[in-house]
C-alpha positions as a printed NumPy array, in Angstrom:
array([[ -8.347, -20.662,  -5.294],
       [-11.865, -19.325,  -5.567],
       [-13.174, -16.233,  -3.741],
       [-14.354, -18.056,  -0.58 ],
       [-10.906, -19.384,   0.345],
       [ -9.568, -17.589,   3.463],
       [ -6.006, -17.358,   2.066],
       [ -7.324, -14.837,  -0.482],
       [ -8.576, -12.498,   2.237],
       [ -5.511, -12.034,   4.406],
       [ -2.253, -10.139,   4.178],
       [  0.42 , -12.321,   2.576],
       [  3.751, -12.769,   4.364],
       [  7.02 , -11.265,   3.185],
       [  9.255, -13.677,   1.285],
       [ 12.414, -14.382,   3.293],
       [ 13.646, -17.685,   1.843],
       [ 14.926, -17.467,  -1.724],
       [ 15.38 , -21.178,  -2.208],
       [ 14.386, -23.971,  -4.577],
       [ 10.89 , -24.037,  -3.073],
       [ 10.367, -20.401,  -4.103],
       [ 11.749, -21.096,  -7.585],
       [  9.366, -24.034,  -7.96 ],
       [  6.435, -21.946,  -6.716],
       [  7.185, -19.24 ,  -9.307],
       [  7.563, -21.822, -12.089],
       [  4.241, -23.409, -11.097],
       [  2.587, -19.988, -10.986],
       [  3.758, -19.158, -14.525],
       [  2.448, -22.519, -15.733],
       [ -0.928, -22.01 , -14.028],
       [ -1.248, -18.431, -15.283],
       [ -0.467, -19.484, -18.85 ],
       [ -2.865, -22.427, -18.731],
       [ -5.751, -20.338, -17.366],
       [ -5.016, -18.15 , -19.489],
       [ -4.31 , -15.09 , -17.404],
       [ -2.06 , -12.043, -17.409],
       [ -1.125, -12.189, -13.726],
       [ -1.24 , -14.537, -10.769],
       [ -0.479, -13.937,  -7.088],
       [  0.77 , -16.645,  -4.727],
       [ -2.377, -16.524,  -2.533],
       [ -4.378, -17.554,  -5.61 ],
       [ -2.564, -20.895,  -5.553],
       [ -2.957, -21.215,  -1.774],
       [  0.43 , -19.826,  -0.735],
       [  0.313, -16.765,   1.508],
       [  3.518, -15.094,   0.278],
       [  4.105, -11.657,  -1.265],
       [  4.968, -12.78 ,  -4.781],
       [  3.219, -12.47 ,  -8.125],
       [  3.943, -13.226, -11.763],
       [  2.734, -11.359, -14.818],
       [  2.797, -11.627, -18.591],
       [  1.471,  -8.919, -20.867],
       [  2.628,  -7.72 , -24.301],
       [  4.002,  -4.191, -24.703],
       [  2.854,  -1.788, -27.412],
       [  5.024,  -3.6  , -29.981],
       [  3.498,  -6.966, -28.99 ],
       [  6.688,  -8.057, -27.226],
       [  5.989,  -9.99 , -24.024],
       [  6.659,  -8.289, -20.712],
       [  6.937, -11.194, -18.343],
       [  8.314, -11.367, -14.855],
       [  8.038, -11.987, -11.155],
       [  7.903,  -9.369,  -8.42 ],
       [  8.591, -10.341,  -4.826],
       [  7.797,  -8.223,  -1.745],
       [  6.476,  -5.34 ,  -3.856],
       [  5.5  ,  -1.822,  -2.914],
       [  3.22 ,   0.111,  -5.221],
       [  2.065,   3.669,  -5.715],
       [ -0.435,   4.84 ,  -8.311],
       [ -1.901,   7.995,  -9.74 ],
       [ -5.266,   9.111,  -8.376],
       [ -8.286,   7.194,  -9.576],
       [-10.016,   8.827, -12.54 ],
       [-13.277,  10.55 , -11.738],
       [-16.621,   9.286, -12.956],
       [-18.177,   5.899, -13.329],
       [-16.158,   3.004, -14.741],
       [-16.88 ,   2.018, -18.338],
       [-17.081,  -1.537, -19.605],
       [-14.87 ,  -0.788, -22.594],
       [-11.978,   0.759, -20.655],
       [-12.311,  -0.619, -17.149],
       [-13.453,  -4.234, -17.523],
       [-11.468,  -6.52 , -15.253],
       [-11.511, -10.22 , -14.476],
       [ -9.855, -12.505, -11.956],
       [ -8.891, -16.169, -11.862],
       [-10.373, -16.29 ,  -8.333],
       [-13.753, -15.239,  -9.765],
       [-13.399, -17.188, -13.03 ],
       [-15.393, -16.336, -16.108],
       [-16.78 , -13.07 , -14.722],
       [-15.804,  -9.494, -15.589],
       [-16.764,  -6.255, -13.872],
       [-15.756,  -2.655, -14.488],
       [-13.468,  -1.07 , -11.926],
       [-11.569,   2.212, -11.939],
       [ -7.83 ,   1.907, -11.347],
       [ -4.985,   4.406, -11.308],
       [ -3.759,   4.988, -14.85 ],
       [ -0.078,   4.857, -13.914],
       [  1.863,   2.983, -11.226],
       [  5.367,   2.668,  -9.916],
       [  6.072,  -0.771,  -8.509],
       [  9.239,  -1.837,  -6.741],
       [ 10.333,  -5.182,  -5.384],
       [ 12.907,  -7.854,  -6.061],
       [ 13.216, -10.782,  -8.442],
       [ 14.202, -14.398,  -7.8  ],
       [ 17.9  , -13.427,  -7.741],
       [ 17.053, -10.762,  -5.115],
       [ 17.893,  -8.003,  -7.6  ],
       [ 15.855,  -4.8  ,  -7.402],
       [ 12.929,  -4.424,  -9.778],
       [ 11.358,  -1.044, -10.496],
       [  8.767,  -0.621, -13.218],
       [  6.701,   2.398, -14.116],
       [  3.652,   1.192, -16.008],
       [  0.48 ,   2.659, -17.394],
       [ -2.832,   1.5  , -18.775],
       [ -3.349,  -2.298, -18.726],
       [  0.013,  -3.203, -17.248],
       [ -0.678,  -0.707, -14.453],
       [ -4.073,  -2.39 , -13.945],
       [ -2.421,  -5.823, -13.762],
       [  0.079,  -4.644, -11.151],
       [ -2.633,  -3.027,  -9.008],
       [ -4.812,  -6.149,  -9.267],
       [ -2.022,  -8.54 ,  -8.238],
       [ -0.744,  -6.204,  -5.519],
       [ -4.268,  -6.164,  -4.078],
       [ -4.192,  -9.979,  -3.866],
       [ -1.091,  -9.751,  -1.682],
       [ -3.05 ,  -7.496,   0.667],
       [ -6.07 ,  -9.802,   0.897],
       [ -8.182,  -7.748,  -1.509],
       [-10.001,  -9.209,  -4.495],
       [-11.071,  -6.758,  -7.165],
       [-14.768,  -7.278,  -6.469],
       [-14.128,  -5.938,  -2.961],
       [-13.491,  -2.572,  -4.663],
       [-16.588,  -2.565,  -6.9  ],
       [-19.376,  -0.011,  -6.515],
       [-22.237,  -1.354,  -4.382],
       [-24.562,  -2.479,  -7.214],
       [-21.841,  -4.288,  -9.128],
       [-20.484,  -5.851,  -5.963],
       [-23.977,  -7.117,  -5.113],
       [-24.208,  -8.743,  -8.578],
       [-20.801, -10.36 ,  -8.108],
       [-21.77 , -11.79 ,  -4.719],
       [-25.021, -13.181,  -6.146],
       [-23.081, -14.974,  -8.887],
       [-20.598, -16.368,  -6.371],
       [-23.372, -17.553,  -4.066],
       [-25.162, -19.288,  -6.986],
       [-21.936, -21.041,  -8.011],
       [-20.892, -21.878,  -4.462],
       [-17.701, -19.834,  -4.697],
       [-18.295, -17.956,  -1.449],
       [-17.198, -20.801,   0.805],
       [-13.776, -22.233,   1.674],
       [-12.298, -25.215,  -0.115],
       [-13.599, -24.461,  -3.615],
       [-10.981, -24.269,  -6.328],
       [-10.489, -24.967, -10.021],
       [ -7.53 , -26.125, -12.061],
       [ -6.925, -24.193, -15.285],
       [ -6.823, -26.512, -18.269],
       [ -8.496, -29.354, -16.353],
       [-11.74 , -28.113, -14.818],
       [-14.678, -26.97 , -16.887],
       [-16.298, -24.043, -15.096],
       [-19.558, -24.536, -16.977],
       [-20.358, -27.732, -15.042]])
């Protein structure tokens, strides 16, 4: 879903049914994320208002860290002081495709939730994986990263979305099928 879709701007519901529909949703989310390509994808981004997200990001040894977190809670270190830098703080989003803006995030997070088997998940992450978790957690709370941008950058983002028609409901794109340049 693109920025203008209302599902992206509301609090997602807790997952209560751990059934085949949830398993299929997660499988579809992994497929969509990989096709995009992306490093994370929250259920509201595919039009489903549930508190679930998937992620895939290599660790320092280039081994994939890939998983699903359901009904997460998250805490993070304080935001670093100063202005964001493009080199360290550049962030993108599949709901604002093709655009990147710099945003400060906490450098370390602790995230807890459950997996598809309803087993506890607890991950302490830093740097980019911490950024991914904060970004996807925001989606579950109806927040898109451009909502957190400083005023000037946020104004630029909204101008781009208005020009592309992304600020209205019903606009979406399918990774691997739709060309965003059209």
